[in-house]
FIKOLZA-1660 file (N, C-alpha, C; in steps of 0.1 Angstrom, whole numbers, plus 5000, padded with zeros to 4 digits):
% residues 96
   i   px   py   pz ch aa at
   1 1850 9295 1512  A  L  N
   1 1862 9302 1509  A  L CA
   1 1860 9317 1509  A  L  C
   2 1848 9321 1504  A  C  N
   2 1846 9336 1503  A  C CA
   2 1843 9342 1517  A  C  C
   3 1839 9334 1527  A  Q  N
   3 1835 9339 1540  A  Q CA
   3 1845 9347 1546  A  Q  C
   4 1858 9343 1545  A  G  N
   4 1869 9350 1552  A  G CA
   4 1874 9363 1545  A  G  C
   5 1869 9365 1533  A  V  N
   5 1874 9377 1525  A  V CA
   5 1866 9389 1528  A  V  C
   6 1872 9399 1533  A  R  N
   6 1865 9411 1537  A  R CA
   6 1871 9424 1531  A  R  C
   7 1862 9433 1528  A  F  N
   7 1867 9446 1522  A  F CA
   7 1864 9458 1530  A  F  C
   8 1872 9468 1529  A  T  N
   8 1869 9481 1536  A  T CA
   8 1859 9489 1528  A  T  C
   9 1853 9499 1534  A  P  N
   9 1844 9507 1526  A  P CA
   9 1851 9514 1514  A  P  C
  10 1863 9518 1516  A  A  N
  10 1871 9524 1505  A  A CA
  10 1872 9514 1493  A  A  C
  11 1875 9501 1496  A  E  N
  11 1876 9491 1485  A  E CA
  11 1863 9488 1479  A  E  C
  12 1852 9488 1487  A  V  N
  12 1839 9486 1481  A  V CA
  12 1835 9498 1473  A  V  C
  13 1837 9510 1478  A  G  N
  13 1834 9522 1471  A  G CA
  13 1841 9523 1457  A  G  C
  14 1854 9518 1457  A  E  N
  14 1861 9518 1444  A  E CA
  14 1855 9509 1434  A  E  C
  15 1851 9497 1439  A  R  N
  15 1845 9487 1429  A  R CA
  15 1832 9492 1424  A  R  C
  16 1823 9498 1432  A  Y  N
  16 1810 9502 1428  A  Y CA
  16 1808 9517 1425  A  Y  C
  17 1820 9524 1426  A  R  N
  17 1820 9538 1423  A  R CA
  17 1811 9546 1432  A  R  C
  18 1812 9543 1445  A  F  N
  18 1805 9550 1456  A  F CA
  18 1816 9557 1464  A  F  C
  19 1812 9568 1470  A  S  N
  19 1822 9574 1480  A  S CA
  19 1820 9567 1493  A  S  C
  20 1830 9568 1502  A  V  N
  20 1829 9562 1515  A  V CA
  20 1817 9569 1522  A  V  C
  21 1815 9582 1520  A  G  N
  21 1804 9588 1527  A  G CA
  21 1791 9583 1522  A  G  C
  22 1789 9580 1509  A  H  N
  22 1777 9575 1504  A  H CA
  22 1774 9561 1511  A  H  C
  23 1784 9553 1512  A  L  N
  23 1783 9540 1518  A  L CA
  23 1778 9541 1533  A  L  C
  24 1784 9551 1540  A  A  N
  24 1780 9554 1554  A  A CA
  24 1766 9558 1554  A  A  C
  25 1761 9567 1545  A  N  N
  25 1747 9571 1544  A  N CA
  25 1738 9559 1542  A  N  C
  26 1742 9550 1533  A  L  N
  26 1734 9538 1530  A  L CA
  26 1733 9529 1543  A  L  C
  27 1744 9528 1550  A  R  N
  27 1744 9520 1563  A  R CA
  27 1734 9526 1573  A  R  C
  28 1735 9539 1574  A  K  N
  28 1727 9547 1584  A  K CA
  28 1712 9546 1580  A  K  C
  29 1709 9545 1567  A  A  N
  29 1695 9544 1563  A  A CA
  29 1690 9530 1563  A  A  C
  30 1699 9520 1566  A  G  N
  30 1695 9506 1566  A  G CA
  30 1694 9500 1552  A  G  C
  31 1700 9506 1542  A  R  N
  31 1699 9501 1528  A  R CA
  31 1712 9496 1523  A  R  C
  32 1722 9494 1531  A  A  N
  32 1735 9489 1527  A  A CA
  32 1736 9474 1526  A  A  C
  33 1746 9469 1520  A  W  N
  33 1749 9455 1520  A  W CA
  33 1752 9451 1535  A  W  C
  34 1749 9439 1538  A  P  N
  34 1753 9434 1552  A  P CA
  34 1768 9437 1555  A  P  C
  35 1771 9442 1567  A  F  N
  35 1785 9445 1570  A  F CA
  35 1788 9441 1584  A  F  C
  36 1801 9441 1587  A  I  N
  36 1806 9438 1600  A  I CA
  36 1811 9450 1607  A  I  C
  37 1808 9453 1619  A  R  N
  37 1814 9465 1626  A  R CA
  37 1824 9459 1636  A  R  C
  38 1837 9463 1633  A  L  N
  38 1848 9458 1641  A  L CA
  38 1848 9464 1655  A  L  C
  39 1855 9458 1664  A  G  N
  39 1856 9464 1678  A  G CA
  39 1862 9478 1678  A  G  C
  40 1870 9481 1669  A  N  N
  40 1876 9495 1669  A  N CA
  40 1867 9505 1661  A  N  C
  41 1855 9500 1657  A  G  N
  41 1846 9509 1650  A  G CA
  41 1847 9508 1634  A  G  C
  42 1857 9501 1630  A  G  N
  42 1858 9499 1615  A  G CA
  42 1847 9491 1609  A  G  C
  43 1845 9492 1596  A  I  N
  43 1835 9485 1589  A  I CA
  43 1841 9476 1579  A  I  C
  44 1836 9464 1577  A  R  N
  44 1841 9455 1567  A  R CA
  44 1829 9448 1560  A  R  C
  45 1830 9446 1547  A  Y  N
  45 1820 9439 1539  A  Y CA
  45 1825 9425 1535  A  Y  C
  46 1817 9415 1536  A  R  N
  46 1821 9402 1532  A  R CA
  46 1820 9400 1517  A  R  C
  47 1830 9394 1511  A  L  N
  47 1829 9391 1497  A  L CA
  47 1817 9383 1493  A  L  C
  48 1814 9373 1501  A  S  N
  48 1802 9365 1499  A  S CA
  48 1789 9373 1498  A  S  C
  49 1788 9383 1506  A  E  N
  49 1776 9391 1506  A  E CA
  49 1776 9400 1494  A  E  C
  50 1787 9405 1490  A  L  N
  50 1788 9414 1478  A  L CA
  50 1785 9406 1465  A  L  C
  51 1790 9393 1464  A  L  N
  51 1787 9385 1453  A  L CA
  51 1772 9381 1453  A  L  C
  52 1767 9378 1464  A  A  N
  52 1752 9375 1465  A  A CA
  52 1744 9387 1460  A  A  C
  53 1748 9399 1464  A  A  N
  53 1740 9411 1460  A  A CA
  53 1741 9413 1444  A  A  C
  54 1753 9411 1439  A  E  N
  54 1755 9412 1424  A  E CA
  54 1746 9402 1417  A  E  C
  55 1746 9389 1422  A  L  N
  55 1738 9379 1416  A  L CA
  55 1723 9381 1417  A  L  C
  56 1719 9387 1428  A  R  N
  56 1704 9389 1430  A  R CA
  56 1699 9398 1419  A  R  C
  57 1707 9407 1413  A  G  N
  57 1702 9416 1403  A  G CA
  57 1701 9410 1389  A  G  C
  58 1702 9397 1388  A  T  N
  58 1701 9390 1375  A  T CA
  58 1689 9381 1376  A  T  C
  59 1685 9376 1364  A  T  N
  59 1674 9367 1363  A  T CA
  59 1678 9353 1359  A  T  C
  60 1670 9343 1361  A  G  N
  60 1673 9330 1358  A  G CA
  60 1679 9322 1369  A  G  C
  61 1681 9309 1367  A  P  N
  61 1687 9301 1378  A  P CA
  61 1701 9304 1381  A  P  C
  62 1705 9302 1394  A  L  N
  62 1718 9303 1398  A  L CA
  62 1726 9291 1394  A  L  C
  63 1736 9293 1385  A  T  N
  63 1744 9282 1380  A  T CA
  63 1758 9284 1384  A  T  C
  64 1766 9274 1383  A  L  N
  64 1780 9274 1386  A  L CA
  64 1787 9285 1377  A  L  C
  65 1783 9285 1364  A  E  N
  65 1789 9295 1355  A  E CA
  65 1787 9309 1359  A  E  C
  66 1775 9312 1364  A  R  N
  66 1772 9326 1368  A  R CA
  66 1780 9329 1381  A  R  C
  67 1781 9320 1390  A  V  N
  67 1789 9323 1402  A  V CA
  67 1803 9324 1398  A  V  C
  68 1809 9316 1389  A  E  N
  68 1823 9317 1385  A  E CA
  68 1825 9331 1378  A  E  C
  69 1816 9335 1370  A  Q  N
  69 1817 9348 1364  A  Q CA
  69 1818 9360 1374  A  Q  C
  70 1809 9359 1384  A  A  N
  70 1810 9369 1395  A  A CA
  70 1823 9369 1402  A  A  C
  71 1828 9357 1405  A  V  N
  71 1841 9356 1412  A  V CA
  71 1852 9362 1403  A  V  C
  72 1852 9358 1390  A  A  N
  72 1862 9363 1380  A  A CA
  72 1862 9378 1379  A  A  C
  73 1850 9384 1381  A  A  N
  73 1849 9399 1380  A  A CA
  73 1854 9407 1392  A  A  C
  74 1858 9400 1403  A  C  N
  74 1863 9406 1415  A  C CA
  74 1878 9410 1413  A  C  C
  75 1880 9421 1407  A  D  N
  75 1894 9425 1404  A  D CA
  75 1902 9428 1417  A  D  C
  76 1895 9431 1428  A  A  N
  76 1903 9434 1440  A  A CA
  76 1908 9422 1447  A  A  C
  77 1903 9410 1443  A  V  N
  77 1908 9397 1448  A  V CA
  77 1919 9392 1439  A  V  C
  78 1931 9389 1445  A  P  N
  78 1942 9384 1437  A  P CA
  78 1938 9372 1428  A  P  C
  79 1944 9372 1417  A  L  N
  79 1941 9362 1407  A  L CA
  79 1942 9347 1412  A  L  C
  80 1952 9345 1420  A  E  N
  80 1954 9331 1426  A  E CA
  80 1943 9328 1435  A  E  C
  81 1938 9338 1443  A  H  N
  81 1926 9335 1452  A  H CA
  81 1913 9333 1444  A  H  C
  82 1912 9340 1433  A  R  N
  82 1900 9338 1424  A  R CA
  82 1900 9324 1419  A  R  C
  83 1912 9320 1414  A  A  N
  83 1913 9306 1409  A  A CA
  83 1910 9296 1419  A  A  C
  84 1915 9298 1432  A  A  N
  84 1912 9288 1442  A  A CA
  84 1897 9288 1446  A  A  C
  85 1891 9300 1446  A  M  N
  85 1876 9300 1448  A  M CA
  85 1869 9293 1437  A  M  C
  86 1872 9295 1425  A  Q  N
  86 1865 9288 1414  A  Q CA
  86 1868 9273 1415  A  Q  C
  87 1880 9269 1418  A  K  N
  87 1882 9254 1420  A  K CA
  87 1874 9248 1431  A  K  C
  88 1873 9256 1442  A  H  N
  88 1865 9251 1453  A  H CA
  88 1850 9250 1449  A  H  C
  89 1845 9260 1442  A  L  N
  89 1831 9260 1437  A  L CA
  89 1828 9248 1428  A  L  C
  90 1837 9246 1419  A  R  N
  90 1835 9234 1410  A  R CA
  90 1835 9221 1418  A  R  C
  91 1844 9220 1428  A  S  N
  91 1844 9208 1436  A  S CA
  91 1831 9207 1444  A  S  C
  92 1826 9218 1450  A  A  N
  92 1814 9217 1458  A  A CA
  92 1802 9214 1449  A  A  C
  93 1801 9221 1438  A  F  N
  93 1789 9219 1429  A  F CA
  93 1790 9205 1423  A  F  C
  94 1802 9199 1421  A  G  N
  94 1803 9186 1415  A  G CA
  94 1797 9175 1424  A  G  C
  95 1797 9178 1438  A  K  N
  95 1792 9168 1447  A  K CA
  95 1776 9168 1448  A  K  C
  96 1770 9177 1441  A  W  N
  96 1755 9178 1442  A  W CA
  96 1749 9170 1432  A  W  C
% end
């Protein structure tokens, strides 16, 4: 469900308090989060990659609760989409 959600550099910068220029410098230096370069030259970041980066900075096992917390913290994602993502996660983890 997260794979199709993409953010512009301005949206990512707003969330992490980085300027668009700083994000461009990180990409140029090869230190940025994985991104997609569109045919028109635009840049997009996948929500799934951003969540993974946030979770990598923590310790302990990856649990459903930690993933749900990361999803809930994504203020740029509409509430109904966050709820759908959490429902999907609970369903997927319940099958394991």
